[in-house]
KOLDOVO-267840 format. One line per 8 residues: number of its first residue (from 0); for each residue x negated, y, z of N, C-alpha, C, O. Coordinates in pm, whole numbers, padded with zeros to 5 digits. Atoms other than C-alpha are relative to their C-alpha. Example, Ala and Ser with C-alpha at 12.3 -4.5 7.8 and 13.67 -1.06 7.14 Angstrom:
0> -00089 -00119 00000 -01230 -00450 00780 -00090 00120 00000 -00194 00118 00066; 00082 -00119 -00006 -01367 -00106 00714 00077 00109 00073 00026 00220 00090
This chain:
0> -00035 -00074 00076 -00824 01672 05016 -00045 -00048 -00173 00034 -00051 -00267; 00057 00044 00088 -01046 01551 04751 00062 -00118 -00038 00131 -00117 -00140; -00075 00113 00003 -00923 01209 04782 00131 -00026 -00073 00151 -00100 -00170; -00128 -00051 00038 -00579 01312 04741 00014 00036 -00119 00110 -00009 -00182; -00034 -00070 00141 -00626 01512 04418 -00040 -00115 -00089 00004 -00125 -00203; 00053 00133 00117 -00798 01181 04262 00126 -00075 00014 00162 -00131 -00090; -00117 00111 00020 -00478 00981 04359 00097 00076 -00079 00171 00010 -00152; -00090 -00074 00053 -00279 01270 04229 -00028 -00041 -00188 00053 -00083 -00271
8> 00056 -00014 00151 -00485 01273 03880 00032 -00141 -00054 00095 -00151 -00159; -00018 00117 00047 -00482 00887 03858 00162 -00035 -00030 00208 -00075 -00137; -00166 00012 00011 -00095 00861 03919 00039 00060 -00144 00090 -00007 -00234; -00035 -00065 00105 -00056 01131 03661 -00032 -00043 -00152 00047 -00026 -00245; 00082 00068 00109 -00272 00974 03389 00093 -00141 -00003 00110 -00189 -00115; -00055 00132 00020 -00082 00653 03445 00149 00038 -00058 00209 -00015 -00151; -00181 -00042 00039 00281 00825 03421 -00033 00047 -00158 00042 00002 -00244; 00053 -00059 00110 00123 00988 03125 00015 -00106 -00115 00093 -00097 -00210
16> 00017 00126 00071 00035 00655 02965 00142 -00070 00026 00155 -00141 -00074; -00114 00073 -00015 00375 00498 03065 00095 00071 -00113 00158 00015 -00203; -00121 -00093 00093 00582 00800 02888 -00051 -00029 -00131 00032 -00079 -00207; 00039 00033 00140 00365 00759 02566 00041 -00149 -00029 00125 -00177 -00114; -00063 00162 00037 00423 00379 02554 00148 -00004 -00009 00205 -00065 -00100; -00143 -00006 00033 00779 00447 02605 00066 00069 -00144 00162 00039 -00215; -00072 -00079 00094 00811 00706 02361 -00054 -00075 -00137 00017 -00069 -00238; 00042 00134 00142 00613 00441 02079 00077 -00087 -00003 00072 -00138 -00115
24> -00074 00081 00017 00848 00218 02130 00151 00027 -00050 00219 -00048 -00121; -00118 -00063 00076 01159 00447 02064 -00013 00053 -00125 00078 00074 -00205; -00023 -00055 00148 01007 00585 01769 -00017 -00136 -00085 -00002 -00112 -00205; 00038 00105 00028 00926 00219 01679 00165 -00065 -00054 00200 -00108 -00164; -00149 00046 -00014 01296 00120 01734 00083 00086 -00121 00161 00035 -00201; -00060 -00105 00083 01405 00435 01536 -00012 -00052 -00140 00081 -00085 -00213; 00083 00054 00127 01171 00326 01238 00080 -00099 -00082 00128 -00095 -00195; -00080 00121 00054 01328 00001 01213 00133 00017 -00005 00180 -00069 -00080
32> -00153 -00034 00015 01683 00111 01230 00000 00048 -00127 00077 -00010 -00204; -00001 -00074 00120 01605 00342 00929 -00042 -00093 -00104 00012 -00088 -00214; 00057 00114 00119 01416 00051 00731 00129 -00097 00000 00174 -00131 -00110; -00117 00055 00045 01726 -00149 00808 00118 00063 -00069 00194 -00001 -00142; -00082 -00076 00116 01938 00125 00651 -00038 -00008 -00165 00031 -00031 -00264; 00046 -00001 00139 01734 00143 00365 00025 -00134 -00071 00076 -00142 -00183; 00004 00172 00067 01721 -00254 00291 00152 00025 -00038 00175 00036 -00159; -00119 -00030 00018 02120 -00188 00342 00054 00032 -00136 00117 -00040 -00214
40> -00026 -00053 00108 02152 00053 00085 -00042 -00021 -00118 00019 00021 -00216; 00031 00072 00131 01920 -00136 -00174 -00001 -00115 -00030 -00078 -00163 -00113; -00059 00124 -00007 02078 -00450 -00124 -00110 -00110 00050 -00097 -00226 00011; 00125 00070 -00034 01741 -00594 00041 00033 -00061 00152 00116 -00006 00224; -00001 00047 -00123 01715 -00800 00349 -00123 00056 00084 -00234 00075 00034; 00143 -00029 -00109 01481 -00692 00666 00010 -00079 00083 00110 -00131 00133; 00039 00091 -00141 01304 -00881 00918 -00098 00099 00055 -00180 00160 -00013; 00122 -00076 -00091 01099 -00698 01182 -00096 -00097 00030 -00202 -00058 00079
48> 00075 00129 -00062 00947 -01045 01255 -00153 00006 -00071 -00169 00049 -00186; 00145 00029 00048 00547 -01113 01214 00031 -00105 -00148 00131 -00173 -00171; 00029 00088 00108 00461 -01293 00896 -00138 -00006 -00029 -00207 00090 -00063; 00176 00054 00002 00116 -01451 00878 -00022 -00043 -00176 -00136 -00050 -00222; -00011 00077 00137 00194 -01590 00502 -00036 00122 -00118 -00058 00083 -00233; -00016 -00072 00118 00169 -01275 00291 -00102 00005 -00100 -00090 00030 -00220; 00143 -00017 00071 -00214 -01290 00211 00010 -00127 -00078 -00041 -00126 -00190; -00016 00121 00104 -00128 -01649 00071 00112 00036 -00127 00099 00015 -00247
56> -00073 -00033 00103 00152 -01528 -00097 -00020 00123 -00118 00042 00133 -00224; 00039 -00099 00109 00001 -01228 -00279 -00169 00010 00004 -00239 00106 00035; 00156 00028 -00039 -00363 -01382 -00279 -00068 00082 -00100 -00186 00103 -00071; 00115 -00067 00091 -00516 -01192 -00552 00000 00168 00035 -00067 00246 -00032; 00036 -00143 -00049 -00476 -00842 -00365 -00103 -00003 00126 -00079 -00059 00232; 00099 00004 -00104 -00797 -00779 -00167 00020 00069 00130 -00052 00059 00229; -00012 -00083 -00125 -00644 -00545 00074 00084 -00074 00084 00098 -00027 00197; -00032 00099 -00109 -00463 -00833 00238 -00090 -00097 00061 -00061 -00184 00144
64> 00079 00116 -00056 -00756 -01015 00299 -00133 00088 00091 -00252 00061 00072; 00093 -00102 -00067 -00945 -00739 00536 00004 -00042 00144 00111 -00068 00198; -00037 00056 -00146 -01011 -00843 00884 00002 -00071 00049 -00051 -00166 -00009; -00045 00134 -00040 -00907 -01085 01121 00140 00057 00062 00171 00175 00076; -00137 -00026 -00030 -00548 -01125 01249 00063 00061 -00057 00093 00170 -00008; -00061 -00067 00089 -00372 -01033 00967 00143 -00067 -00013 00171 -00187 -00013; -00152 00032 00003 00012 -01016 00938 00082 00126 -00044 00047 00244 -00036; -00103 -00129 00057 00303 -00808 00793 00095 -00041 00102 00103 -00145 00167
72> -00118 -00009 -00092 00606 -00701 00984 00069 00086 -00066 00022 00135 -00169; -00053 -00064 00091 00877 -00510 00880 00024 -00007 -00143 00005 00082 -00226; -00002 00021 00138 00957 -00683 00576 00125 00021 -00067 00223 -00021 -00006; -00100 -00016 00077 01205 -00583 00307 -00019 -00077 -00120 -00115 -00060 -00195; 00037 00072 00115 01256 -00831 00050 00149 -00023 -00086 00255 00002 -00029; -00100 00044 00057 01502 -00938 -00209 -00023 00050 -00162 -00137 00053 -00209; 00018 -00049 00152 01576 -00801 -00600 00051 00155 -00012 00152 00201 00041; -00056 -00123 00042 01608 -00465 -00721 -00056 00034 -00130 -00173 00031 -00169
80> -00032 -00049 00157 01703 -00346 -01074 -00048 -00162 -00071 -00109 -00167 -00178; 00015 00151 00071 01668 -00745 -01160 -00145 -00064 00018 -00175 -00167 -00044; 00136 00043 -00025 01300 -00789 -01032 -00003 00004 00153 00055 00087 00223; 00058 00062 -00136 01169 -00944 -00704 -00069 00103 00056 -00166 00152 -00001; 00086 -00118 -00091 01057 -00681 -00444 -00034 -00033 00120 00060 -00094 00171; 00039 -00033 -00135 00890 -00672 -00115 -00073 00084 00034 -00173 00118 -00031; 00070 -00110 -00042 00793 -00415 00101 -00043 -00040 00161 00038 -00105 00228; 00043 00015 -00139 00606 -00437 00447 -00111 00085 00085 -00197 00149 00026
88> 00131 -00040 -00064 00370 -00315 00697 -00085 -00112 00008 -00053 -00230 00026; 00136 00122 -00028 00028 -00494 00718 -00108 00062 00127 -00162 00170 00152; 00104 -00043 -00135 -00180 -00525 01042 -00140 -00086 -00030 -00122 -00198 -00077; 00121 00053 -00042 -00566 -00625 01074 -00066 00049 00079 -00044 00166 00108; 00103 -00036 -00090 -00832 -00604 01300 -00107 -00027 -00050 -00126 -00117 -00131; 00147 -00021 00047 -01214 -00492 01272 -00060 00002 00126 00020 00021 00217; 00079 -00010 -00152 -01476 -00493 01584 -00124 00044 -00049 -00175 00025 -00160; 00113 -00075 -00043 -01753 -00314 01676 -00052 -00002 00127 00027 -00009 00221
96> 00048 00008 -00155 -01994 -00319 01983 -00021 00160 00046 -00048 00245 -00039; 00051 -00118 -00002 -02051 -00008 02182 -00132 00014 00048 -00211 -00078 00026; 00136 -00017 -00033 -02358 00129 02327 -00063 -00112 00125 -00182 -00126 00153; 00078 00088 -00084 -02377 -00145 02602 00059 -00134 -00042 00090 -00220 00040; -00007 00132 00086 -02298 -00423 02355 00165 -00082 00040 00200 -00198 00016; -00182 00050 -00031 -01896 -00475 02475 00039 -00005 -00152 -00018 00057 -00242; -00065 00022 00134 -01705 -00573 02178 00141 00104 -00002 00213 00115 00098; -00114 -00090 -00010 -01428 -00321 02083 00061 -00033 -00120 00001 -00052 -00226
104> -00087 00042 00097 -01119 -00407 01888 00033 00132 -00066 00042 00239 -00006; -00059 -00134 00026 -01004 -00164 01631 00128 -00063 -00103 00106 -00142 -00195; -00137 00020 00077 -00615 -00200 01484 00002 00061 -00132 00017 00183 -00129; -00077 -00068 00116 -00547 -00118 01133 00136 -00001 -00091 00164 -00110 -00141; -00149 00023 00051 -00200 -00066 00973 00020 00080 -00129 -00007 00200 -00136; -00020 -00078 00112 -00105 00009 00615 00142 -00049 -00046 00198 -00147 00002; -00130 00076 00035 00224 -00029 00423 -00025 -00011 -00160 -00102 00055 -00230; 00035 00021 00180 00258 -00172 00043 00156 -00039 -00022 00238 -00072 00063
112> -00110 00057 00088 00537 -00254 -00187 -00063 -00073 -00121 -00156 -00026 -00188; 00017 00113 00089 00513 -00552 -00419 00097 -00022 -00120 00205 -00070 -00086; -00107 00047 00097 00707 -00604 -00729 -00043 -00093 -00092 -00159 -00093 -00134; 00055 00114 00086 00716 -00913 -00951 00062 00063 -00153 00178 00101 -00171; -00040 -00057 00115 00715 -00795 -01313 00064 -00098 -00116 00121 -00069 -00221; -00025 00118 00112 00769 -01145 -01475 -00071 -00014 -00107 -00036 -00097 -00191; 00099 -00012 00093 00486 -01071 -01692 -00130 -00052 00038 -00157 -00063 00157; 00128 00019 -00042 00132 -01179 -01716 -00092 00116 -00005 -00161 00138 -00105
120> 00063 -00136 00017 -00025 -00860 -01644 -00154 -00016 00021 -00190 -00104 00099; 00141 00009 -00034 -00406 -00814 -01647 -00045 00090 00128 00026 00187 00156; 00038 -00078 -00083 -00603 -00672 -01358 -00018 00160 -00019 -00073 00204 -00120; 00008 -00158 00013 -00586 -00285 -01305 00001 00070 00101 00085 00024 00178; -00017 -00051 -00102 -00637 -00040 -01043 -00008 00134 -00015 -00093 00174 -00094; -00024 -00121 00015 -00543 00307 -01008 -00002 00066 00140 00068 00007 00222; -00042 -00062 -00137 -00561 00531 -00691 -00064 00137 -00005 -00152 00161 -00088; 00058 -00140 00021 -00636 00912 -00616 -00148 -00019 -00002 -00215 -00106 00053
128> 00155 -00019 -00033 -00983 01031 -00672 -00035 00049 00087 00015 00160 00109; 00061 -00081 -00103 -01173 01115 -00396 -00143 00066 -00005 -00187 00088 -00117; 00113 -00064 00010 -01504 01279 -00306 -00100 -00099 -00012 -00203 -00050 -00058; 00099 00108 00018 -01710 00955 -00312 00004 -00071 -00129 -00079 -00157 -00159; 00001 00026 00100 -01594 00900 -00631 -00058 00098 -00116 -00100 00072 -00229; 00069 -00104 00083 -01709 01207 -00768 -00154 -00027 00009 -00225 -00042 -00090; 00152 00025 -00008 -02053 01150 -00635 -00061 -00131 -00063 -00176 -00150 -00104; 00030 00143 00093 -02044 00794 -00789 00004 00048 -00161 -00065 -00015 -00242
136> -00013 -00002 00129 -01957 00940 -01117 -00140 00097 -00039 -00203 00081 -00143; 00141 -00059 00026 -02266 01181 -01094 -00102 -00094 -00036 -00177 -00089 -00133; 00151 00080 -00004 -02514 00920 -01036 00032 -00117 -00134 -00052 -00205 -00153; -00021 00074 00087 -02344 00735 -01342 00068 -00136 00059 00037 -00239 00000; -00091 00113 -00029 -02109 00476 -01161 00163 00047 -00027 00246 00073 00060; -00132 -00078 00038 -01798 00603 -01363 00099 -00110 00014 00085 -00228 00047; -00104 00108 -00021 -01474 00467 -01366 00060 00045 -00143 -00013 00114 -00214; -00033 -00007 00122 -01241 00482 -01680 00071 00139 -00021 00171 00162 00046
144> -00040 -00117 00018 -01180 00838 -01815 00109 00011 -00154 00082 -00049 -00258; -00112 -00008 00084 -00864 00925 -02038 -00006 00146 -00074 -00079 00237 -00034; -00005 -00116 00112 -00791 01195 -02319 00064 00123 00086 00019 00235 00061; -00047 -00095 -00069 -00568 01397 -02054 -00092 00020 00101 -00090 -00064 00191; 00077 -00006 -00104 -00849 01546 -01839 00042 00028 00134 -00030 -00004 00229; -00047 -00010 -00138 -00643 01645 -01551 00038 -00115 00083 00031 -00118 00206; -00035 00123 -00040 -00523 01293 -01519 -00137 -00064 00037 -00130 -00117 00148; 00129 00064 -00049 -00915 01152 -01494 -00056 00099 00120 -00127 00045 00204
152> 00071 -00042 -00116 -01014 01431 -01247 00084 -00025 00124 00034 00004 00233; -00090 00005 -00115 -00695 01342 -01016 00001 -00143 00029 00026 -00180 00144; -00007 00149 -00038 -00721 00937 -01074 -00134 -00056 -00008 -00226 -00009 -00075; 00114 00071 00061 -00974 00683 -01055 00060 -00159 -00028 00141 -00222 00041; -00084 00099 00070 -00889 00390 -01260 -00109 -00100 -00051 -00207 -00070 -00119; 00122 00078 00028 -01085 00084 -01294 00095 -00157 -00047 00197 -00197 00011; -00058 00104 00046 -01009 -00255 -01521 -00109 -00083 -00088 -00182 -00039 -00177; 00106 00105 00056 -01215 -00548 -01624 00009 -00004 -00148 -00093 -00031 -00212
160> -00030 -00042 00156 -01043 -00479 -01999 00033 00159 00002 00125 00224 00052; -00027 -00179 00038 -01072 -00113 -02095 00160 00018 -00085 00254 00097 -00070; -00099 -00074 00122 -00840 -00133 -02393 00141 -00052 00082 00248 -00009 00041; -00124 00049 -00079 -00577 -00313 -02133 00056 00174 00059 00157 00236 00028; -00027 -00119 -00078 -00611 00020 -01897 00066 00104 -00104 00174 00156 -00073; -00078 -00066 00110 -00530 00222 -02236 00089 -00038 -00035 00172 00052 -00029; -00110 00021 -00009 -00277 00046 -02312 00128 00038 00056 00232 00083 00007; -00118 -00035 -00117 -00077 00081 -01994 -00005 00131 00043 00105 00178 00071
168> 00004 -00138 00001 -00195 00431 -01939 00009 00087 -00105 -00089 00157 -00128; 00008 -00070 00122 -00085 00600 -02244 00057 00157 00056 00093 00161 00174; -00051 -00125 -00021 00030 00983 -02234 00130 00002 00089 00131 00073 00190; -00106 -00015 -00091 00377 00923 -02090 -00039 -00040 00115 -00017 00034 00210; 00050 00048 -00150 00230 00724 -01807 -00064 00084 00060 -00021 00119 00170; 00070 -00117 -00072 -00013 00979 -01720 00088 00100 00045 00116 00114 00164; -00144 -00107 -00023 00255 01242 -01724 00064 -00047 00131 00073 00020 00234; -00098 00078 -00110 00453 01013 -01500 -00040 00013 00139 00023 00050 00238
176> 00072 00047 -00145 00182 00927 -01235 -00009 00145 00034 00016 00164 00153; 00069 -00146 -00055 00077 01321 -01210 00121 00070 00044 00102 00186 00082; -00145 -00066 -00021 00450 01418 -01142 00084 -00095 00122 00203 -00078 00146; -00068 00113 -00085 00534 01128 -00878 -00098 -00026 00120 -00218 -00026 00093; 00078 00011 -00130 00396 01070 -00505 -00130 -00096 -00067 -00123 -00164 -00170; 00119 00053 00036 00035 00937 -00526 00009 -00138 00080 00060 -00140 00192; 00012 00107 -00109 -00024 00567 -00404 -00116 -00082 -00099 -00151 -00063 -00216; 00089 00084 00077 -00273 00295 -00468 00063 -00071 -00070 00173 -00098 -00021
184> -00073 00079 00071 -00163 00079 -00749 -00099 -00117 -00050 -00217 -00094 -00076; 00096 00122 00039 -00306 -00277 -00847 00122 -00118 -00070 00230 -00164 -00033; -00067 00119 00111 -00184 -00525 -01118 -00093 -00106 00016 -00216 -00111 00005; 00137 00132 -00007 -00291 -00885 -01054 00120 -00092 -00025 00224 -00096 00041; -00116 00111 00016 -00093 -01175 -01221 00123 00107 -00035 00115 00226 -00068; -00103 -00086 00021 00264 -01077 -01256 00049 00116 00091 00139 00194 00061; 00000 -00095 -00134 00251 -00866 -00931 -00065 00153 -00034 -00174 00172 -00088; 00084 -00145 -00025 00199 -00464 -00893 00075 00034 00147 00186 00026 00200
192> 00035 -00066 -00137 00100 -00321 -00580 00014 00132 00010 -00071 00199 -00049; 00024 -00170 -00055 00175 00035 -00456 -00022 -00010 00163 00052 -00072 00240; 00019 00002 -00127 00013 00098 -00128 -00084 00106 00044 -00171 00149 -00031; 00080 -00127 -00036 -00128 00394 00105 -00048 -00087 00133 -00008 -00196 00174; 00105 00071 -00116 -00384 00329 00405 00065 00070 00110 -00011 00126 00188; -00098 -00021 -00116 -00110 00428 00649 00136 -00058 -00021 00179 -00101 -00128; -00155 00045 00031 00252 00328 00727 00099 00082 -00059 00132 00191 -00013; -00126 -00076 00055 00525 00434 00515 00110 00025 00079 00150 -00041 00175
200> -00133 -00026 -00105 00826 00612 00637 00119 -00084 -00093 00080 -00158 -00183; -00130 00057 00092 01159 00479 00468 00016 00039 -00121 00036 -00034 -00219; 00013 -00060 00139 01151 00743 00211 -00131 -00030 -00080 -00123 -00047 -00202; 00120 00050 00083 00809 00659 00097 00018 -00129 -00037 00003 -00155 -00157; -00012 00174 00081 00871 00260 00061 00117 00044 -00122 00114 -00022 -00226; -00106 00026 00120 01177 00369 -00172 -00097 00087 -00138 -00071 00064 -00256; 00055 -00084 00081 00931 00625 -00353 -00112 -00088 -00054 -00164 -00050 -00159; 00098 00108 00048 00679 00321 -00399 00054 -00070 -00104 -00005 -00084 -00211
208> -00056 00079 00063 00914 00119 -00538 00032 00053 -00150 00033 -00016 -00252; -00078 -00063 00093 01049 00375 -00772 -00134 00002 -00118 -00122 -00031 -00236; 00115 -00016 00072 00667 00443 -00893 -00051 -00127 -00076 -00099 -00120 -00190; 00025 00140 00073 00603 00062 -00973 00096 -00019 -00115 00057 -00055 -00226; -00084 00002 00089 00939 00071 -01143 -00020 00084 -00147 00000 00035 -00258; 00064 -00102 00089 00817 00374 -01357 -00096 -00041 -00119 -00085 -00048 -00241; 00096 00083 00080 00517 00225 -01456 00027 -00130 -00083 -00034 -00135 -00190; -00042 00101 00064 00669 -00116 -01570 00109 00060 -00118 00115 00001 -00225
216> -00094 -00029 00116 00953 00085 -01781 -00096 00089 -00111 -00046 00113 -00221; 00057 -00059 00089 00704 00267 -01959 -00123 -00085 -00065 -00207 -00024 -00131; 00090 00097 00066 00480 -00042 -02074 00063 00012 -00168 00177 -00011 -00206; -00044 00017 00136 00485 -00008 -02447 00061 -00116 -00056 00050 -00226 -00003; -00087 00128 00040 00707 -00228 -02665 -00104 -00099 -00036 -00119 -00208 00021; 00104 00098 00048 00420 -00375 -02856 -00079 -00076 00128 -00121 -00189 00103; 00083 00038 -00061 00237 -00445 -02553 00107 -00125 00105 00064 -00228 00158; -00075 00097 -00054 00550 -00619 -02392 00032 -00112 -00095 00080 -00216 -00048
224> -00038 00144 00095 00600 -00866 -02701 -00141 -00049 00007 -00142 -00172 00013; 00136 00080 -00028 00228 -00953 -02665 -00014 -00102 00116 -00046 -00221 00114; -00011 00084 -00135 00272 -01029 -02275 00097 -00125 -00014 00073 -00244 00010; -00115 00134 00027 00586 -01234 -02357 -00032 -00087 -00086 00013 -00201 -00068; 00076 00098 00065 00399 -01394 -02616 -00110 -00070 00054 -00155 -00164 -00012; 00107 00073 -00086 00142 -01514 -02386 00066 -00085 00098 00020 -00188 00148; -00062 00075 -00109 00375 -01625 -02159 00086 -00120 -00051 00128 -00210 00021; -00078 00115 00068 00562 -01846 -02430 -00111 -00116 -00021 -00080 -00236 -00023
232> 00121 00072 00064 00209 -01989 -02528 -00053 -00097 00127 -00150 -00171 00111
């Protein structure tokens, strides 16, 4: 009786794993259909295939150089509102050892959108502030604070050039960022990336594109003139 019960448990467990695998594949197929629909609506192309060149294409972004076996998939690309845009899911692996010394593989996924501004932007990093950031601030490792206290409490901002950060993040930009979905945002060269540490659904991809567009639209005229002047020199 005990042996029979054990067999039943093993079979039941196997069936559960099989059902979960089938459900996962169905959900992924649905997500890809929705991403294809989003691409069609925005006039972009969509490819579910793996792309191992993303870290070379956008080499300035450190989040694309984490771990091993790095690749993108579910790539949306093309031009939106006159700018080149690329959205994708990104995978990398890290490894650890269990108590018996056996290597364990950990798969990590996140999604990102990258927009080409066509301008020589300086490095800038904006993300939601977390508990560890507040601890760091307490011991003196502070980020850049702004006149709008509510913004400074909500966002962690870093830039090698503090003046650049204040030029980009003025009052209207702070108000904009406080009223749109939050992403990790990075400026590097001509590119602006918005990403989260999880896979985005199609609506969130659209939101990320809108947030980056909104940031670029709010660059002050004097700053645009300076940047375009740098571009010509």
